[in-house]
C-alpha positions in Angstrom: 57.5 86.8 108.6 60.5 89.1 109.2 60.3 92.2 111.3 61.8 94.5 108.7 58.9 93.7 106.3 56.4 94.8 109.0 58.3 98.0 109.9 58.9 99.2 106.3 55.4 98.3 105.1 53.8 100.0 108.1 55.8 103.2 107.8 55.0 103.4 104.1 51.3 103.1 104.8 51.4 105.7 107.5 53.4 108.2 105.3 50.9 107.8 102.5 48.0 108.3 104.9 49.6 111.5 106.3 50.2 112.9 102.9 46.8 112.2 101.4 44.2 111.8 104.2 45.9 114.2 106.6 45.9 116.9 103.8 42.3 116.2 103.1 41.3 116.6 106.7 43.3 119.8 107.0 42.3 121.5 103.8 38.8 120.3 103.1 37.2 119.1 106.3 38.6 121.5 108.9 39.5 124.3 106.4 42.5 125.4 108.4 43.2 129.0 107.7 46.6 130.5 108.7 45.3 134.1 108.1 43.3 133.8 111.4 45.2 134.1 114.7 45.4 131.0 116.9 44.4 131.2 120.6 48.2 131.3 121.4 48.4 134.7 119.6 45.0 136.0 120.7 45.5 135.3 124.4 49.3 135.3 124.6 50.1 135.7 128.3 53.6 134.3 128.3 52.6 131.5 130.6 49.8 129.2 129.3 49.1 130.8 125.9 52.4 131.0 124.1 52.9 130.7 120.3 55.4 127.9 119.8 57.3 126.4 116.9 55.4 123.5 115.5 58.2 121.0 116.0 58.7 122.0 119.6 54.9 121.7 120.1 55.0 118.3 118.3 57.7 117.1 120.8 55.6 118.2 123.7 52.4 116.7 122.4 54.0 113.4 121.4 55.7 113.1 124.8 52.4 113.7 126.5 50.3 111.3 124.5 52.8 108.5 124.1 53.1 107.2 127.6 52.8 103.5 128.5 49.7 102.8 126.4 51.4 102.2 123.0 54.0 99.9 124.8 51.6 97.8 126.9 48.5 97.4 124.8 50.1 95.7 121.7 52.1 93.4 124.1 49.0 92.2 125.9 47.0 91.9 122.6 49.8 89.7 121.1 48.0 86.7 122.7 45.6 86.9 119.7 48.5 86.7 117.2 50.4 89.4 115.4 47.8 90.0 112.6 44.8 91.4 114.6 47.1 93.8 116.5 48.9 95.0 113.4 45.7 95.6 111.4 44.0 97.4 114.3 47.1 99.6 114.9 47.3 100.7 111.2 43.5 101.0 110.5 42.7 102.4 113.9 45.4 105.0 113.8 44.7 106.3 110.3 40.9 106.2 110.3 40.3 106.7 114.0 43.2 108.0 116.1 44.7 110.6 113.8 41.2 112.0 113.0 40.2 112.1 116.6 43.3 113.9 117.7 43.1 116.5 114.9 39.4 117.3 115.4 39.6 117.5 119.2 42.6 119.8 118.9 40.7 121.9 116.4 37.5 122.0 118.5 39.4 123.2 121.5 41.3 125.9 119.6 38.0 127.0 118.1 36.8 127.6 121.7 40.0 129.4 122.8 41.7 126.3 124.1 38.9 125.2 126.5 38.8 121.7 128.0 36.7 119.0 126.3 34.0 119.2 128.9 33.7 123.0 128.3 33.6 122.4 124.6 30.9 119.7 125.0 28.9 122.2 127.1 29.1 124.8 124.3 28.5 122.5 121.4 26.0 120.0 122.8 24.5 121.7 125.9 24.8 121.6 129.7 23.7 118.0 130.1 26.4 116.7 127.7 28.9 119.0 129.3 28.2 117.7 132.8 28.3 114.1 131.6 31.6 114.7 129.8 33.1 116.2 132.8 32.0 113.3 135.0 33.2 110.8 132.5 36.6 112.6 132.3 36.9 112.3 136.1 36.2 108.6 136.1 38.5 108.0 133.1 41.6 109.8 134.5 41.4 108.0 137.8 41.0 104.6 136.1 43.9 105.5 133.8 46.2 105.9 136.8 45.3 102.4 138.0 45.9 100.9 134.6 49.3 102.6 134.1 50.4 101.7 137.7 49.5 98.1 137.2 52.2 97.9 134.5 54.9 98.8 137.0 54.0 96.3 139.7 55.2 93.1 138.3 58.3 94.7 136.7 59.5 95.8 140.2 58.1 92.8 142.2 61.0 91.1 144.0 63.4 93.1 141.8 65.6 95.2 144.1 67.9 96.3 141.3 64.9 97.7 139.3 63.3 99.2 142.4 66.6 101.0 143.3 67.1 102.2 139.7 63.6 103.6 139.5 63.5 105.0 143.1 66.8 106.8 142.7 65.3 108.8 139.9 63.1 110.7 142.4 66.0 112.5 144.3 67.9 112.8 140.9 65.0 114.6 139.3 64.5 116.8 142.3 68.2 117.6 142.3 68.0 118.4 138.6 65.0 120.7 139.2 66.8 122.6 142.0 70.1 122.8 140.1 68.4 124.2 136.9 66.3 126.7 138.9 69.5 128.0 140.6 71.8 128.0 137.6 69.7 128.1 134.5 72.3 126.0 132.8 70.3 123.4 130.8 73.3 121.6 129.2 75.1 121.0 132.4 71.9 120.0 134.2 71.0 117.5 131.4 74.5 116.0 131.4 74.6 115.6 135.2 71.0 114.2 135.4 71.6 111.6 132.6 75.0 110.5 134.1 73.4 110.0 137.5 70.5 108.0 136.0 72.9 105.7 134.3 74.9 105.3 137.5 71.6 104.2 139.2 71.4 101.3 136.7 75.0 100.2 137.0 75.0 100.4 140.8 71.9 98.1 141.0 73.8 94.8 141.2 76.0 96.1 144.0 73.0 96.7 146.3 71.1 93.5 145.5 72.6 91.4 148.3 72.8 94.2 150.9 70.5 95.5 153.6 69.2 98.1 151.1 68.5 95.3 148.6 66.5 93.4 151.2 64.5 96.6 152.0 63.8 97.0 148.3 62.7 93.4 147.7 58.9 94.2 147.6 55.8 92.2 146.7 53.0 93.5 144.5 50.7 94.4 147.4 53.3 96.5 149.1 54.1 98.3 145.8 50.4 98.8 145.2 50.3 100.8 148.5 53.6 102.7 147.9 52.6 104.0 144.4 49.5 105.9 145.5 51.3 107.4 148.5 54.1 108.5 146.3 51.6 110.0 143.8 49.9 112.0 146.6 53.1 113.8 147.4 54.3 114.1 143.8 51.0 115.7 142.8 51.3 118.3 145.6 55.0 119.2 144.9 55.7 122.2 142.6 55.9 121.1 138.9 59.5 122.4 138.5 60.7 120.2 141.4 59.8 116.7 140.2 57.4 116.4 137.4 59.1 118.6 134.8 62.7 117.4 135.3 61.8 113.8 135.3 59.5 114.2 132.3 62.5 115.8 130.5 65.0 113.1 131.5 62.6 110.3 130.6 62.0 111.8 127.1 65.7 111.2 126.4 65.5 107.6 127.6 62.3 107.0 125.5 64.0 108.3 122.4 67.1 106.3 123.0 65.3 103.0 123.7 63.3 103.2 120.5 66.2 104.3 118.4 68.0 101.3 119.7 65.1 99.0 119.0 64.7 100.3 115.4 68.4 99.9 114.8 68.3 96.4 116.2 65.4 95.4 114.0 67.1 96.6 110.9 70.5 95.0 111.8 69.3 91.7 113.2 66.0 91.4 111.4 64.3 89.1 113.9 61.6 86.6 112.8 58.1 87.0 114.1 57.6 83.9 116.1 54.0 84.4 117.2 51.5 83.0 114.6 49.2 85.4 112.7 46.2 84.0 114.7 46.3 82.0 117.9 43.7 79.7 119.4 42.6 82.4 121.8 40.9 84.6 119.2 37.6 83.0 120.4 38.3 83.9 124.0 39.6 82.2 127.1 43.1 83.5 126.7 45.5 83.7 129.7 46.2 87.4 129.3 42.9 88.8 128.1 39.9 86.6 128.8 37.6 88.0 126.1 37.5 87.2 122.3 39.6 89.1 119.7 36.6 91.4 119.0 35.9 93.6 120.8 38.9 93.2 123.0 41.6 93.9 120.4 40.2 97.5 120.1 40.0 97.8 123.9 43.4 96.3 124.8 45.2 98.4 122.2 44.1 102.0 122.8 47.1 104.3 122.6 48.8 103.5 119.3 45.5 103.1 117.5 43.0 105.6 119.0 42.9 106.8 122.6 40.6 109.1 124.5 43.5 110.0 126.8 44.8 112.1 124.0 41.7 114.3 124.4 43.0 115.5 127.8 46.2 116.7 126.0 44.5 117.9 122.8 42.2 120.1 124.9 44.8 121.0 127.5 48.2 122.5 126.9 48.6 121.8 123.2 45.8 124.1 121.8 47.3 127.0 123.7 50.7 126.6 122.0 50.0 126.2 118.3 51.5 129.1 116.3 49.4 128.5 113.1 46.1 126.6 112.4 47.8 124.4 109.8 50.1 123.1 112.5 47.2 120.9 113.5 48.1 118.5 110.7 51.6 118.0 112.0 50.9 118.0 115.7 47.4 116.4 115.8 47.3 114.1 112.9 51.1 113.4 112.6 52.0 112.7 116.2 49.3 110.0 116.4 50.8 108.2 113.4 54.3 108.3 115.0 52.7 106.8 118.1 51.4 104.1 115.9 55.0 103.3 115.0 55.9 103.0 118.7 53.0 100.5 119.1 54.2 98.4 116.1 57.7 98.3 117.5 56.4 97.1 120.9 54.4 94.4 119.1 57.5 93.3 117.3 59.4 93.0 120.6 56.6 90.8 122.0 56.0 88.6 119.0 59.8 88.0 118.4 59.7 85.8 121.5 58.8 82.2 121.2 55.0 81.9 122.0 55.7 79.7 125.1 58.1 82.3 126.5 55.6 85.1 125.8 52.8 83.2 127.7 55.1 82.2 130.5 55.8 85.9 131.2 52.3 87.1 130.8 50.3 84.6 132.7 50.6 83.2 136.2 52.5 80.0 136.7 49.3 78.2 137.6 47.6 79.3 134.4 50.7 78.6 132.3 50.8 75.0 133.4 47.3 74.5 131.9 48.4 75.7 128.4 50.5 72.6 127.7 53.5 74.7 126.5 57.2 74.5 127.3 59.5 77.5 127.6 62.3 77.8 125.1 64.8 80.6 125.6 63.3 82.0 128.8 65.5 80.1 131.3 68.6 81.2 129.5 67.4 84.8 129.4 66.5 84.7 133.0 70.0 83.5 133.9 71.6 86.2 131.8 69.4 88.9 133.2 69.6 87.7 136.8 65.9 87.5 137.9 63.0 85.1 137.5 60.9 86.2 134.5 57.9 83.8 134.7 54.6 85.3 135.8 55.6 88.9 135.5 52.4 90.1 133.9 51.6 93.7 132.9 53.6 94.1 129.7 56.6 96.0 130.9 58.8 92.9 131.5 57.7 91.4 128.1 59.0 94.5 126.3 62.3 94.5 128.1 62.7 90.7 127.6 61.7 91.0 123.9 64.2 93.8 123.3 66.9 91.9 125.2 66.1 88.7 123.2 66.5 90.6 119.9 69.9 91.9 120.8 71.2 88.6 122.0 71.9 87.9 118.3 75.0 90.0 118.9 77.6 87.7 120.5 79.1 90.1 123.0 75.7 91.4 124.1 75.1 88.6 126.6 77.5 90.4 129.0 75.4 93.5 129.0 71.9 91.9 128.8 71.1 92.3 132.5 72.0 96.0 132.4 70.0 96.6 129.2 67.0 94.8 130.7 67.0 96.9 133.8 67.5 100.1 131.8 64.4 99.3 129.8 62.5 98.5 133.0 63.6 101.8 134.4 62.8 103.7 131.2 59.2 102.3 131.2 58.7 102.8 135.0 60.0 106.3 135.0 57.9 107.3 132.0 54.8 105.7 133.7 55.5 107.4 137.0 55.7 110.8 135.2 52.3 110.1 133.7 51.0 109.2 137.2 52.3 112.4 138.6 50.6 114.6 136.0 47.5 112.4 135.8 46.9 112.6 139.5 47.3 116.3 139.3 44.7 116.5 136.5 42.4 114.2 138.6 42.8 116.6 141.5 41.8 119.6 139.4 38.8 117.6 138.0 37.7 116.6 141.5 37.9 120.2 142.8 36.0 121.5 139.8 33.3 118.9 140.0 32.7 119.0 143.8 33.2 122.7 143.7 29.7 123.0 142.3 28.4 121.8 145.6 31.0 123.5 147.9 32.4 126.6 146.3 35.8 126.9 148.2 36.9 123.6 146.5 36.9 125.5 143.2 40.1 127.4 144.4 43.0 125.2 143.2 45.3 127.2 145.6 43.2 126.4 148.7 45.4 123.9 150.6 42.7 121.9 152.4 40.8 121.4 149.1 44.0 120.4 147.3 44.8 117.8 150.0 41.3 116.4 150.0 41.1 116.2 146.2 44.6 114.6 145.9 43.9 112.1 148.6 40.5 111.1 147.1 42.1 110.7 143.6 44.9 108.5 145.0 42.6 106.4 147.2 40.2 105.6 144.2 42.9 104.5 141.8 45.0 103.0 144.5 42.1 100.8 145.6 41.6 99.6 142.0 45.3 98.9 141.7 45.4 97.0 145.0 42.4 94.8 144.4 42.7 94.2 140.6 44.8 92.2 138.2 46.2 93.4 134.8 43.4 91.6 132.8 40.6 93.3 134.7 42.1 96.7 135.3 43.5 97.1 131.8 40.2 96.1 130.4 38.5 98.7 132.6 41.0 101.3 131.5 40.5 100.3 127.8 36.7 100.6 128.1 36.9 104.0 129.8 39.6 105.2 127.5 37.8 104.2 124.3 34.6 105.7 125.7 36.5 109.0 126.0 37.6 108.6 122.4 34.0 108.2 121.4 33.1 111.4 123.2 35.9 113.2 121.3 34.6 111.9 118.0 31.0 112.9 118.9 32.2 116.5 119.6 34.4 116.4 116.4 31.4 115.3 114.3 29.3 118.1 115.7 31.9 120.7 114.9 32.4 119.4 111.4 28.7 119.4 110.7 28.6 123.1 111.7 31.7 124.3 109.8 32.3 122.0 106.8 31.2 123.0 103.3 29.8 119.5 102.7 28.0 117.8 105.5 29.0 114.3 104.5 32.5 115.3 105.7 31.0 114.5 109.1 31.5 110.8 108.2 35.2 111.2 108.8 34.2 111.1 112.5 31.0 109.1 112.2 32.6 106.0 110.7 35.2 105.4 113.5 32.6 106.6 116.0 30.1 103.9 114.9 32.7 101.2 115.2 34.1 102.4 118.5 30.8 103.1 120.2 29.4 99.7 119.5 32.8 98.0 120.4 33.2 99.8 123.7 29.6 99.2 124.8 29.8 95.5 124.0 33.1 95.1 125.7 31.8 96.9 128.8 28.7 94.7 128.8 30.9 91.5 128.4 33.2 92.5 131.2 30.4 93.4 133.6 28.5 90.1 132.9 31.4 87.7 132.7 34.0 89.2 135.0 33.1 92.1 137.3 29.8 90.8 138.5 30.7 87.1 138.2 31.8 85.7 141.6 33.5 82.8 139.9 35.8 85.1 137.8 39.3 86.0 138.9 38.6 89.7 138.2 35.4 89.8 140.2 34.8 93.3 141.5 31.5 95.0 142.2 33.3 98.4 142.2 34.6 97.8 138.7 31.2 96.7 137.5 29.5 99.8 138.9 32.1 102.1 137.4 31.7 100.4 134.0 27.9 100.7 134.1 28.1 104.4 135.1 30.5 105.2 132.3 28.5 103.4 129.7 25.3 105.2 130.8 27.1 108.5 130.6 28.3 107.7 127.1 24.7 106.8 126.0 23.4 110.1 127.4 26.0 112.0 125.5 25.3 110.1 122.3 21.5 110.7 122.5 22.1 114.4 123.2 24.4 114.6 120.2 22.0 112.9 117.8 19.3 115.4 118.8 21.8 118.2 118.1 22.8 116.7 114.8 19.2 116.4 113.7 18.6 120.0 114.5 21.7 121.2 112.5 21.0 118.8 109.6 17.5 120.3 109.2 18.8 123.8 109.4 18.0 126.1 106.4 21.8 126.7 106.2 22.0 123.4 104.4 20.7 122.8 100.9 21.4 119.8 98.5 24.0 118.3 100.9 26.2 121.4 101.1 26.5 124.2 103.7 25.3 127.6 102.5 27.3 130.5 104.0 
């Protein structure tokens, strides 16, 4: 199969879904009414609540939700073949992800932009609210470990990549200071982008120097450095590091995917991975479990992701100018993220299967597969580093994109620079998510433990901020240091999809309360039923076969305990919700299947 066929067919499906199902959700199910003021207008304070143009809000929302997930998940899931990943991306995004993002955004706006835990408390009661808050705390810390794991093997023994990524820290800080002093956005952007590109091109010069030796790091060292970095990054003012690097990385993200889309249409690579591989029954070198439930756990962002609930009940509901903008920002941004996931899948599956597995499994495991690499030695020579055993997904995307462009004769001379640029783009985008995610984790820890020690509630209390930041970094840093991509990404997938289930539970509750026809609730119940069963079975499988199995490579009692706690929290929330639904369903406000005003 050719890549153009996949891209054009997928985009057509998503456009039709947006036009028909998105309109149905907006007009019939949520009954979006622009005559009512949004929270941005009602509570306009010029700081957090600010009415914003829908396309500007779309850009902010998309940049926030489309981090590493839609890049890494499809790449790891490619071990099952291209067909399961493609089907889950399309079906999951339309029926699950877009609906989830729209209803969570609506539910938060309906409660004046409150967080999902506060919305759960209002809609389902204090028990569900407490469990949702605790689940969010677990999920955000696990997310940091999952995202960080992607960076490790990309920068392992790669001084060029480490230098290119590391230099973005002082560049971003310089950009932040320069913009704060001058207010000149054009000049700041130009200088920042030029310096970032210089960082890529200077990389080969430092490789064989003292600096290069210092930056040749193994995964364990990197696993210690990343949490330490996150601790300081989370404590710095947002304008100094987080905002300028987020801004610069957005340009890189747009540029990389425009390049990939252009490359696919010009070169039209063939999908080399078969539709289904022998690992659909389990035992794969990347993901140990079978295609179900792990296709829906490995691919979260790009199909449906609970991480989006943090954004959809965070900054975005405080920015929407009109209620109808939910269709564009909530429903539409998710479908665009699906396209990102499909492009990442193409980059991975365009590689020869043996090359793909050589990158995404350890050399010891790859030897047992009976495969022989094809183009990988040549690509490794052109790029300038050893590519085998660099698990995590980041290297596969960079290699896949480089491989696609090698069809252009003169590209071989630039392949090493292009590869390192893609690595830097991925790493910088992930580090930006780690910055903001650690900050969110700090707030959640202060809010949760503040119930027991009141001073912790004050986010401006320095000792409390230091304690919460250190605790957050220690937890996810320990998971990162002790885990591997298979176990940590599965833990992230289970926790993330549990969060998505909670979002759909709250969405179903709100729809049952406000919709004219109560069967509209099934827009949330259908994806919820599938996702809840999937996430609980996947969690059980990982606990039994990996986390509490001493013979397994991913053996970790901590991961097992975390999984059990999260699954129990999910069951408590579900039971509470069913009781609430029963009460509403039997309410006299309903008669003959419709809601009576």
